[in-house]
C-alpha positions, 0 to 999 in steps of 0.5 A: 683546405687547399693551398693558399698559393702554389708555384714552382721555383728553383734554388739559385747559385747561392742555394737560395729559394725566392718566395713570392709574396712572402707574408712573413720575414722569418720561417722555420724550415723542416727538410725531410729525407723524401725531399719535402721542405716545410716552411712554418712562419715565425715571429721573432721574440725580443731576446732581452725581455725580463719577466715581471717576476724577475723585475720585482725580485731585482727591485727587492734586492736593490731595496735590501742593498740600500738598507744594508741587508746584504751578505759578506763579500764573495771570493771569485778568485778561483774563477779569475783567468788572469795570468793563467794560460 
């Protein structure tokens, strides 16, 4: 299978490369010692997605809190950064 598109380009003063008719907004770059550069299209993933399993666990935890099924207070003073320099 041959290339879909083939052309020459050059890096500008700010070390940027222009891709004509790029189909994607994000690419993963692999640069090899022999000078080859391979661009693979990437689709960004939503960074704040929470799995259904985690959501069920959180719902269960909140239900336990409302029922009063909780542990005692946790002493976090060892982790405090106030006053330490």
